N, C-alpha and C positions, 0 to 999 in steps of 0.2 A: 104691538109685538108681531113680528113676522111669523107666518106659518111655515112649518117645515114642508118642503116639497117632497115628491116621491123619490127623486134622485138622492136628496139628503137622507131619507129613511134608509135606502139601500146602502148608501155609503157608510152610515153608522153601523148597520147590521154587519156589513162586510168587515169593517174595522174591528167590531167586537169578536167576530169569528177568528180573525187573524190573531188578535190578542190572546184569545182562549187557547188556540192551537200553540202559539209560542209559549204560553205559560205552562201548558202540559209538557212541551218538549223540555222545559227547564226543570220541571218537577219529576218527570219520569226517571231520569238517571238516579236521583236520590232515592226514590221509591224502590228502584231496582237494587240499590245497595242495601237498603233495609231488609227487603225480602230475601236476598241472597244470604245476608248475615245470619238469618235464622234457619237456613236450609242445611240439609245434610251434605257433607263434603263429597260423599260418593255420588249422590244424585247430581250435584253441580258438575262434577267431572264428566258425567255421562250426558246429561241433558242441557247443561249450560245454566246461565243466570235466569232468574224469573222474578216477576213482581211479587208473587206470593210464595211464602216458604214451602219448600218441598221436603218432606221428612223432617218436620220442625224439630229443631234441637238448639240448645244453648251452649253447645260445646265450644264454639269460638269465643263467646263471652266468658265462659268459665276459664278458658285458657288465659284470656287477657287479665281477668281479675284474680288469677291464681296468686299474683304477687301480693294480694291483700293490702297491707298497710302501705306498701310502696306506691300502689296506684292511688290510694286515698291521699297519701302525702303529696303526690304529684298534682292531684286536683287542688289541694289546699294551696300549694305553691303557685300554680297557674292562676287560680281565682284571685289570690292575694296580689300577685303582680299585675293582673289585669285591672283590678279595682284601683290600686295605688297609682300605677302608671298612667291610667286613663285620667283620673282626677287631677293628679299633679301636672300631667302633660297638658290637659285642657287649660289649667290656670296659667301655665307658662306661655303657651301658644296664644291664648286670647290676650294676655297683657302685652306680649310682643307685637301682635298684630295691631292692637290699639295704639301702642307707643309709636309705631312706625307710620301711623296716620296722623299723629299730632303735628300740626303746623309749627308749633313752638318747640319741637324736639330737634335740637341742632344736629345731632348725629344720625338722623334717620336715613339720609341718602347713603352715607358710608356703610351703615349696618345693612341696609337693603342690598347694596352691591355685594357685600360678603355673603349674604344669604343666597342671592341669585347665583353667585359664583360657585357656592357649595352645592347648589342643586345641579350644576352642570359637570363639575369635576370632583374627583375624590383622590385621596392619596394612595389608595390601593390596600390590599389585604395585609401585606407584611407590616407596613408602618402602623396600620390600625391595630394589629395584634400586639405589636411591641409596645405601643402607647398604652393599651389597656392592661397588659400584664406587667410590664416593667415600669412604665411611667406612672400609672395609677395603682398598681399592685392589686388588680381585681381578679386575678386568677382564682377559680373556685369560689367566686363571690357572686351572689345573685344581682348585685348592683351592675355587674358587667352585662346583664341582659336588660335590667330595668332602665338604666340611664340612656343608652343609645337610641332606644325606641321612643323615648319620652317626647322628643320633638324632632321634626324633620323640616328641611327647607320648603318642601312642597306644601306641607300643612300650614306653615307660617304664611306662605304666599296666598293660600286659600283663605285663611282667616283675614289677612290684610286686605284682600279684595272685598271680602264681605263687610268689613268695618267701614269701607268707603261708602257703602249704602246707608250708613247711619249719619244723619245730618250733624255736621260739625257744630251747628248752633246749639246743640244740646250741651256740648262741652263748655261753650262760652256762657250759656245760661247758668250752668252749675257754678262756674267761676264767679259770675256776678252775684249769685246767692251766697257766696262765701264757702262753697264746698271745696275740699281738698282733692288732689288728683285721684287718690285711691277711692275716696268716697264717690267721686264722679263716675269712676269706672264700675264700681260695684253696684251703685244705686241707679245709674242712668244708662250706661252703655251695655252692661252685661245682660240685663233683661231683654234687650233687643237683639241679642246674638243667639237666641235659642236655636234657630235652624242651623247655624254654623256650628254651635256647640254639639248639637245632636249628630251632625254629619261627621265632624272631626272626631268626636268621641267614639263613634262607631268604627272609624278607621283605626283609631288607637287601640280600641278593645280587640278588634280582629287581629291587629298586628301582634299584640301580646299573647292572645289565645293561640294563634297559629305559629308562634315562634319556636323554632328548633335549631336554626342555623347558628345563632349566637351561643346557644347552649352547647352545641357540638364543639365550638371553638374554645370556650372558657370554663366549662364544667367537666372535671375529670371524674373518675370513679370514686374519688374521696368524698364527693357530694352524694349523700344518700338519696335525697328526694329531688329528682330532676323535674323540669317543666313537663306537662302532660304529653305534648306532641313529641318531644325528644324521647320520653320514656316509651311511648308506643313505637316509635321508630326503632329503638333499641330492642324491644320485644320481638318485632318482626325479623330483624336482622339476626338475633340470637337463635330464634326458632328455625329460620332458614339455614343458618350455619349448622345447627344440630341435625337437621334433616339431611343436609349434604354430607355431613360427617358419617352418619349412620349408613347412608346409601353407599358411601365409599368403602364401608366395612362389610359389604354384602349382607346387610341386615335389612329386612323389609320395614317400611315405615308408612304403611298405607293409610293409617287413621289420622295422619297429620292434616289438620284443617287449613291448608294453605290459603285457598281462595276465600273461603268464608271468614278466615281470620283477618284478611285484609279489609273485607267489607265491614266486619264488626269494629275494627280499629277506626275506620272512617266514621262510623256512627258514634262511637264513644268520643272521638275527637271533635266532631262538629255539633253534636246534639245540644249541649247546653247553650253555646254561644248563638245558635240560630234562633233561640227564643228571644234574644234581645232585639232583633230587627223590627218586629211589628211595633214596638214601642217608639221607635225613632223614625219610622217610615214616613209619617206625615211631614216631618221636618227635612227629610233627606233630599228630596227633589229640589226644593227651593234653596237649600244650603249648597248643594253641589252646582246648581245653575248659576247662582249669583257669584260664587267664588271661583268659578272655573276659569275665568279669563286672567291670564298672567299679565301683570303690569305693575 
C-alpha cells in the first residue's frame, strides 16, 4: 500500500477546510433565519438580523398559529399529499422507467419520444388551466395539486437512465425461472433501484411539500384547508395588506412583526421536511450521478 506524501496530506487538509467553510456558508443563512424568527421585531428593525435571538419572543410564531385548526389542517393536507403523491409517483415512475428499458416492449421508442418532447415543450398556462378545470373538472379539488406533480418527464428520464445500470440478464433469468413481468419488477429489479428511489422520492417529496403555485390556481376560498405553503403565503399577504390598510388610515401599527414573521414562516415551512434528507443522503449522490445523463 502506498504511503501518503506530504503534499497529499496538505491537499487533504486544504480540501477539508474548503468543505467546512462551504458547509458553514450553506448553514449560516438558515441559522440566521431561525435566530431572527425568535427575536423582537423592534430590535431587528434597529440592529438587523442575528444568529442568536435578541429580545427572545414567540410573537411571530404566535401570529402564525393564531389560525389554530386551519394551520393544523394545512399540515395534515400537506403531509397527506406528500406521502400519497411520493409513494404513488415512485411506483409509476419506476415502472415507466423499467418498461422503457425492456427490449421486448415494442412502443418504448415512441413513448420515449413523447416524454422527451414533453420535457422540452409545454402547451402553456391557459390550456393547462382549462384542461384541469373544464376538461377534468378539478377546480377546488386536491387532485388538481396531487396529479400534476406525481410524475414529470425529467424524473422519468432520470429513472430510465438508472435502470440502464441494472443488468438486463436479471430480467431474462426471471423469465427462464417462470416469473411474470410484475414479479420480476418487484422481486428482482426494484431492490436494485434503492438509490434512484431515494433520490426521486426526495425530489417528489420536496415538490409536494413546497407546492403553492398549483394551489393558487385551483383552490379558491371555498376550500377550508389549503396546503401549508399556500396557507403561509396567504397569511403574510393578508397581514401585509392589513398593515398597509391601517397605515393608510393614519393609525400606527408599530408592533406588527413583519420581518420576524417572514423568518418564522420560513422555519415552519421548511422545518419538518428538512428532517427527511439525512435518511436518503447516502443514496442521493449515487442516484443523481448515475441517472443524470439524458439519453
